[in-house]
C-alpha positions in Angstrom: 3.3 3.7 1.2 6.0 5.9 -0.6 5.1 9.7 -0.3 7.8 12.2 -1.0 7.5 15.7 -0.9 8.8 17.8 -3.9 7.6 21.2 -2.1 5.8 22.0 1.2 2.7 21.4 -0.4 3.2 18.8 -3.5 4.1 15.3 -3.1 4.4 12.8 -5.4 3.9 8.9 -4.9 4.1 5.8 -6.7 0.5 3.9 -7.2 -1.7 4.3 -4.6 -4.1 1.9 -3.2 -7.6 2.8 -1.3 -6.3 0.7 1.9 -3.8 3.7 1.6 -6.1 6.6 1.9 -6.9 6.7 5.6 -3.1 7.4 6.2 -2.7 9.8 3.3 -5.8 11.7 4.9 -3.8 11.0 8.3 -0.5 12.5 7.0 -2.4 15.9 6.4 -3.0 15.6 2.5 -6.1 16.9 1.3 -6.5 16.9 -2.5 -5.3 13.9 -4.6 -4.1 13.9 -8.3 -4.3 10.8 -10.5 -1.6 11.2 -13.0 -1.8 7.0 -13.9 -4.0 6.3 -17.0 -6.8 3.3 -16.7 -5.0 1.0 -19.0 -1.8 0.9 -17.2 -3.8 -0.5 -13.9 -6.1 -3.4 -12.8 -9.9 -2.6 -12.5 -9.7 -2.8 -8.4 -7.0 0.3 -8.9 -8.5 2.4 -11.6 -9.3 6.1 -11.0 -13.1 5.6 -10.3 -12.3 3.2 -7.8 -9.9 5.3 -5.5 -12.2 8.2 -6.5 -14.7 6.7 -4.4 -12.5 5.7 -1.7 -10.9 8.8 -1.5 -13.9 10.7 -1.1 -14.9 8.3 1.8 -12.0 9.5 3.3 -13.0 13.1 3.3 -10.3 14.3 0.3 -10.7 15.7 -2.9 -9.9 13.3 -6.1 -8.8 14.8 -9.5 -8.2 12.3 -12.7 -5.8 14.0 -15.3 -3.8 11.6 -16.6 -0.5 11.5 -18.2 1.3 10.4 -21.1 4.0 10.8 -22.9 1.7 12.0 -25.8 -0.5 13.7 -23.1 1.9 15.9 -21.1 1.1 18.9 -23.2 1.6 22.7 -21.9 -1.8 22.8 -22.1 -2.4 19.7 -20.0 0.4 20.7 -17.4 -0.7 23.9 -17.0 -4.1 22.4 -15.7 -2.0 20.1 -13.4 -0.4 23.2 -12.0 -4.0 24.3 -11.3 -5.5 21.3 -9.5 -1.7 21.3 -7.4 -2.7 24.7 -6.2 -6.5 23.2 -4.9 -7.1 22.8 -1.1 -3.7 21.5 0.1 -1.0 19.7 0.6 -1.7 18.1 -2.5 -0.7 14.4 -3.6 0.1 13.6 -7.1 0.7 9.9 -8.4 1.2 7.8 -11.3 3.8 4.6 -11.6 6.9 5.7 -9.8 6.0 9.4 -8.8 8.2 10.8 -12.0 5.1 11.7 -14.4 3.8 13.7 -11.4 7.1 15.2 -10.6 7.8 15.9 -14.6 4.6 18.1 -15.0 5.4 19.7 -11.7 8.8 20.8 -12.8 7.5 22.0 -16.1 4.3 23.8 -14.7 7.1 25.5 -12.3 9.0 26.5 -15.2 6.5 27.9 -16.9 5.9 29.9 -13.7 9.2 31.7 -13.8 10.5 29.5 -11.0 14.3 28.9 -10.7 15.6 26.2 -12.9 18.3 25.4 -10.0 15.3 25.2 -7.4 13.4 23.2 -9.4 15.9 20.8 -9.9 16.7 20.8 -6.4 13.4 19.9 -5.3 12.6 17.6 -7.7 16.3 15.9 -6.3 15.2 16.8 -3.0 11.8 14.0 -3.4 14.4 11.1 -5.3 13.9 12.8 -9.0 16.9 13.1 -10.7 16.0 15.6 -13.0 19.3 17.5 -14.6 18.7 15.9 -18.0 15.7 18.0 -18.4 17.6 21.5 -17.7 17.5 22.2 -21.6 13.9 21.6 -21.7 13.0 23.4 -18.7 15.1 26.5 -19.6 13.0 26.8 -22.7 9.8 26.3 -21.3 10.7 29.1 -19.2 12.2 31.4 -22.0 8.8 30.2 -23.9 7.1 31.8 -21.4 8.9 34.8 -20.9 9.9 34.1 -17.5 13.9 34.0 -18.3 
């Protein structure tokens, strides 16, 4: 299991397995966000199966599949709302990259400093420097620049 800290309360990971949930709960995670579409995984790793296992482990579970087509500002806003649930929060997808990108865009929408966003992503192992123009544009559009 590869859990990476992006902030003190927001973590990302590649695909999790139901057998990971006791360790995830023991690590203090309270809420899980599934950003991985079911079409990408076998039946035993689809959201419904993980939701059952997550609830059995005493954790909250939210499904918000992200793809290039669905990563809209509305969906990112919803992601950020879910990221504020009882935490710490763990979001997962195939590699953790989509979760980190959604967090970075959402953070720019909220007015966080672009350098700080990129540093947090880098600290988690995700090099998003190529997104700087997008993050700056989102920040300006949101009136936070």
